[in-house]
C-alpha positions in Angstrom: -22.2 177.2 76.1 -22.7 180.6 75.4 -22.9 180.0 71.6 -25.5 177.3 72.3 -27.4 180.4 74.5 -27.2 182.2 71.5 -28.4 180.0 68.4 -30.4 177.5 70.5 -33.7 179.6 70.1 -33.7 178.6 66.8 -32.1 175.4 66.3 -31.9 172.5 68.8 -28.5 171.3 70.2 -28.8 168.2 67.5 -29.0 170.5 64.4 -26.1 172.9 66.3 -23.9 170.0 66.7 -24.2 168.3 63.2 -23.4 171.7 61.6 -20.2 171.8 63.6 -19.4 168.4 63.1 -20.1 168.7 59.1 -17.6 172.1 59.0 -15.2 170.4 60.8 -15.6 167.7 58.3 -15.5 169.3 56.0 -11.8 171.3 56.3 -10.7 167.8 57.6 -11.6 166.4 53.9 -10.7 169.2 51.7 -7.3 170.6 53.5 -4.2 170.5 52.1 -0.6 169.6 53.8 2.7 170.3 52.8 4.5 168.6 49.7 5.0 165.5 51.9 1.7 165.1 53.3 2.7 166.3 57.0 0.0 167.8 59.3 2.9 169.6 61.0 0.6 170.1 64.5 -1.9 171.9 61.8 0.2 174.6 61.0 0.6 173.1 57.7 -2.7 172.4 56.4 -5.2 174.9 54.7 -8.3 175.2 52.5 -6.7 176.8 49.0 -9.7 178.7 47.4 -11.1 176.9 44.2 -8.3 174.5 44.5 -10.0 172.8 47.2 -13.3 172.2 45.7 -11.7 169.7 42.8 -13.4 166.6 42.4 -11.6 163.3 42.4 -10.5 161.0 40.1 -8.4 158.3 40.1 -8.5 156.8 37.0 -8.6 159.7 34.7 -7.5 162.9 36.4 -6.9 166.0 34.3 -4.9 168.4 36.5 -2.4 167.8 38.9 -1.3 170.1 41.9 1.9 170.7 43.3 3.3 172.6 46.2 5.7 175.6 45.7 8.1 176.5 48.5 11.5 178.0 47.5 14.6 176.4 48.3 15.7 177.2 52.1 12.3 178.4 52.9 10.6 175.5 54.8 9.4 177.9 57.4 6.7 179.5 55.2 4.8 175.8 55.7 5.3 176.6 59.4 3.7 180.1 59.1 1.0 178.3 56.5 2.3 179.9 53.6 3.4 178.9 50.1 2.0 178.6 46.7 0.1 175.6 45.4 0.1 175.1 41.2 -2.7 173.7 39.4 -1.3 172.4 35.8 -3.1 170.2 33.4 -2.8 167.2 32.2 -3.9 166.6 28.9 -6.3 168.8 26.9 -9.1 170.2 28.6 -12.2 171.3 26.7 -14.1 174.3 27.3 -17.0 173.8 30.4 -15.1 170.6 31.3 -14.9 169.9 34.7 -11.4 169.6 36.5 -10.7 166.8 38.3 -7.3 165.7 40.3 -6.2 162.9 42.2 -6.6 162.9 45.9 -4.1 159.8 45.7 -4.2 156.4 45.8 -6.6 154.8 48.5 -8.7 151.7 48.8 -12.9 152.2 48.7 -13.4 152.4 52.7 -10.5 154.5 53.2 -11.6 156.9 50.4 -15.4 156.5 52.1 -14.0 157.5 55.8 -11.9 160.1 54.5 -14.3 162.2 52.0 -17.8 160.7 52.6 -17.8 159.0 49.3 -16.7 155.4 47.2 -15.6 156.9 43.4 -17.4 155.1 40.3 -15.6 152.2 38.7 -15.0 153.3 34.6 -12.5 151.6 33.5 -10.2 149.9 35.9 -8.5 150.8 39.2 -6.3 149.2 42.0 -8.7 148.4 44.9 -8.3 146.4 48.3 -9.9 143.7 50.3 -9.0 141.8 53.5 -8.7 137.9 53.7 -8.8 135.7 57.5 -5.3 134.5 58.1 -7.1 131.7 60.1 -10.2 130.2 60.0 -12.7 131.2 62.5 -13.0 127.6 64.5 -10.0 125.6 63.7 -10.8 121.7 63.6 -7.6 120.5 65.4 -8.5 116.8 64.3 -9.6 117.0 60.5 -8.9 113.4 59.8 -11.0 111.7 63.0 -14.9 111.6 64.0 -15.1 113.5 67.5 -16.7 111.8 70.1 -20.3 113.3 71.8 -17.8 114.4 74.9 -15.7 116.1 72.4 -17.9 117.8 70.8 -19.9 119.2 74.1 -16.6 120.4 75.5 -15.1 122.0 72.0 -11.8 119.4 72.6 -11.3 119.2 69.1 -11.4 122.6 68.0 -10.1 126.0 69.0 -11.6 129.0 68.5 -8.9 131.4 66.8 -11.4 134.7 67.0 -9.9 134.6 70.5 -7.1 137.2 71.0 -5.7 134.7 73.2 -5.1 132.3 70.5 -4.5 134.1 67.4 -2.1 136.9 68.7 1.2 134.3 69.6 -0.1 133.4 65.8 -0.1 136.7 63.6 3.4 137.6 65.8 4.9 134.7 64.5 3.6 135.0 60.9 4.6 138.5 60.4 8.5 137.0 61.8 8.3 134.1 59.4 7.6 136.5 56.4 10.3 139.0 57.6 13.0 136.3 58.1 11.6 135.1 54.6 12.1 138.4 53.3 15.6 138.1 54.7 16.4 135.3 52.8 15.0 136.1 49.8 17.5 139.1 49.7 20.8 137.1 50.8 19.9 134.7 48.3 19.9 137.9 45.6 23.0 138.9 47.1 24.5 135.8 46.3 23.0 135.7 43.1 23.8 139.0 41.5 26.5 140.3 44.1 24.4 143.4 45.3 21.5 144.2 47.5 18.4 145.2 46.3 15.1 145.9 48.4 13.5 147.6 46.1 13.2 144.4 43.7 9.7 143.0 43.2 9.2 139.1 44.7 9.1 136.3 42.8 11.0 138.3 39.8 8.4 140.3 38.6 9.4 143.6 36.5 7.5 145.5 38.5 4.5 147.8 37.6 4.8 151.8 37.8 1.3 152.5 38.5 0.7 149.7 41.5 0.7 151.1 44.8 3.9 150.9 47.1 1.5 150.2 49.9 0.5 146.8 48.8 4.1 145.4 48.6 4.2 144.8 52.0 2.3 142.8 54.5 -0.4 144.7 56.6 -2.3 142.3 59.2 -5.4 143.7 60.5 -8.0 143.1 63.1 -11.8 143.5 61.6 -14.8 143.1 63.8 -16.6 140.0 62.6 -19.7 138.0 64.1 -18.8 135.1 66.3 -18.8 132.0 64.9 -22.4 129.5 65.5 -21.0 127.5 67.5 -19.8 129.8 70.6 -22.7 132.8 69.7 -24.8 131.4 72.7 -22.4 131.4 75.4 -20.2 134.2 74.0 -22.8 136.3 72.2 -20.6 139.4 71.2 -19.0 140.6 68.2 -14.8 139.0 67.6 -11.6 140.5 66.2 -9.9 138.5 63.5 -6.6 139.1 61.3 -6.9 139.6 58.4 -4.1 140.0 55.5 -4.6 143.2 53.4 -4.7 142.1 49.5 -4.7 144.9 46.3 -5.4 143.9 42.7 -6.8 146.3 39.8 -10.5 145.5 39.5 -12.3 146.6 36.2 -15.9 147.2 34.7 -18.0 144.8 32.3 -16.7 146.7 29.2 -12.8 146.8 30.1 -11.4 144.7 27.8 -7.7 144.9 29.6 -6.2 141.9 30.8 -5.5 142.4 34.4 -4.7 139.0 34.9 -0.6 139.3 35.8 -1.8 142.0 38.3 -4.2 139.3 39.6 -1.5 136.7 40.1 0.8 139.1 41.7 -1.7 139.9 44.5 -1.9 136.2 45.5 2.1 135.6 45.4 2.4 138.6 47.9 0.6 137.0 50.3 1.3 133.4 49.6 4.5 133.5 52.2 2.2 134.9 55.2 -0.4 131.8 54.4 2.4 129.3 54.2 3.9 130.5 57.8 -0.1 130.0 58.7 -0.8 126.9 57.3 2.7 125.8 59.1 1.2 126.7 62.2 -1.7 125.0 61.9 0.0 121.9 61.3 2.2 122.2 64.5 -1.0 122.8 66.3 -2.8 119.8 64.7 0.4 117.7 65.2 0.6 118.8 69.0 -2.9 118.1 69.5 -2.8 114.5 68.7 0.7 113.8 70.7 -1.2 115.3 73.3 2.4 118.2 73.7 1.5 121.9 74.8 4.8 123.0 72.8 5.1 126.0 71.7 4.6 127.0 68.5 8.4 126.7 66.4 9.0 129.9 64.5 11.5 128.2 62.2 9.2 126.0 60.1 6.9 128.5 59.8 9.9 130.9 58.7 10.9 128.0 56.1 7.5 127.4 55.0 7.1 130.9 54.1 10.3 131.2 52.4 9.7 127.8 50.1 12.7 126.4 51.1 11.6 123.1 53.0 12.0 120.4 51.0 9.8 118.2 52.9 6.5 119.9 52.0 5.1 121.8 49.6 3.1 124.6 51.2 1.5 126.7 48.3 -0.8 124.1 48.1 -2.1 124.4 52.0 -1.4 128.4 51.5 -4.0 128.6 48.7 -6.6 126.6 50.3 -6.3 128.9 53.3 -6.9 132.0 50.8 -10.0 130.1 49.3 -11.4 129.3 52.6 -10.5 133.0 53.7 -11.6 134.4 50.9 -15.1 132.6 50.9 -15.4 133.3 54.4 -15.1 137.0 54.0 -16.9 137.3 50.9 -20.2 135.7 53.3 -19.5 137.7 55.8 -20.1 141.2 54.0 -23.2 139.5 52.3 -24.8 139.2 55.7 -23.6 142.3 56.8 -24.9 143.9 54.0 -28.3 142.3 54.5 -28.1 143.1 58.0 -27.4 146.5 57.2 -30.3 146.9 54.6 -32.7 145.4 57.3 -31.5 147.7 59.5 -32.2 150.7 57.1 -35.8 149.3 56.4 -36.8 149.1 59.8 -35.5 152.6 60.6 -37.3 154.0 58.2 -40.6 152.3 58.5 -40.5 152.8 62.5 -39.9 156.9 61.5 -42.4 157.1 58.9 -45.0 156.7 61.7 -43.8 159.5 63.6 -46.1 162.8 63.8 -42.6 164.6 63.1 -40.7 164.8 60.2 -38.0 162.5 59.3 -35.3 164.9 58.3 -32.2 162.6 58.9 -33.4 160.0 56.2 -31.7 161.5 53.3 -28.6 161.2 55.1 -29.5 157.4 56.3 -29.8 156.8 52.8 -26.9 158.4 51.7 -24.5 156.6 54.1 -26.0 153.3 53.7 -25.0 153.6 49.5 -21.6 154.7 50.5 -21.4 151.4 53.0 -23.0 149.5 50.4 -20.4 150.5 47.7 -17.5 149.5 49.8 -18.6 146.3 50.4 -18.9 146.4 46.7 -15.6 146.9 45.8 -13.8 144.5 48.0 -16.7 142.0 47.1 -15.2 142.5 44.0 -11.7 142.4 44.4 -12.5 139.0 46.3 -14.4 137.3 43.6 -11.5 138.5 41.2 -9.0 136.6 43.1 -11.1 133.7 44.0 -10.8 132.8 39.9 -7.1 133.3 40.2 -6.2 131.2 43.7 -8.1 128.3 42.3 -6.2 128.5 38.7 -2.7 128.6 41.0 -4.2 125.5 43.0 -5.4 123.8 40.0 
């Protein structure tokens, strides 16, 4: 209160608060943790002169940094002490800017942590999300619903309601875990030893492939309600999505990353096989009129590809393609809505008698959000082609 009273004579409260928030985020975005990236309740993070001014280049950094703390001197970290050494990774010309890599992060994470999205020079690893289930599931796709059924939603299931999708997502995760365990046991029987670091589907692995992409990650993202229920439930919904990542490239890059794209699809196939099995059970229960719970065993068999009666790759790939199309449409519509809001806000402020001091900031934030959407669309459109080829 005293701070605001002292400085409020020359600055508005909003300007003062914005300055405080800007200073706070500047420290968060440029501070260093310990060698393991730990915060240690604030004691292990610090600003390092010069080093904290180095910009990010995830494709071709020319320097790297390392936290040096002597053996047995871990207490120095608690005291906020230690040395940071910066070394060049290649020859650096006089006057050339120094770049370090902040570590691999997808565009949305970089944007939220550092306030920018790196430009795509040649190629880089990037992420997108794919809805695990359709927003509205048609329980009787092979029949024509009666007018009464259509009015009451008797042949559809709203999978944007957590009460409906929550148990399904848990079942999918459990099925993938079971499939991984089955695969591990098969490797033991074949090789005589267990190696949990082996990559799936026999790939020999990639040194630069981010390890985060090797595990199943399901996130819930807000999206507009489906048109069929928008009037009754006019509020954003959460949709469970699977994270997928591959290496994207600029038009003038001649690298062949098709094996990365196939590996990306293969890594999420078990989850979508399990989801396809769950959808089959939901439809069978609807047709029989039973309210039986979803069985985990068929989902695990589908995820592990050991169901001798059904090849689940086809339905799973179709789910992936449908989900990609849905997500692309959502991103495009979100972008159009954001551009319209920005335009209207600029127009409204242009007619004000006061200077529009926030226009530049709004334009910058809109540009970062646009870059995040474009990065995800790049991944989805790249993987769409691969998924179609794999489906045949």
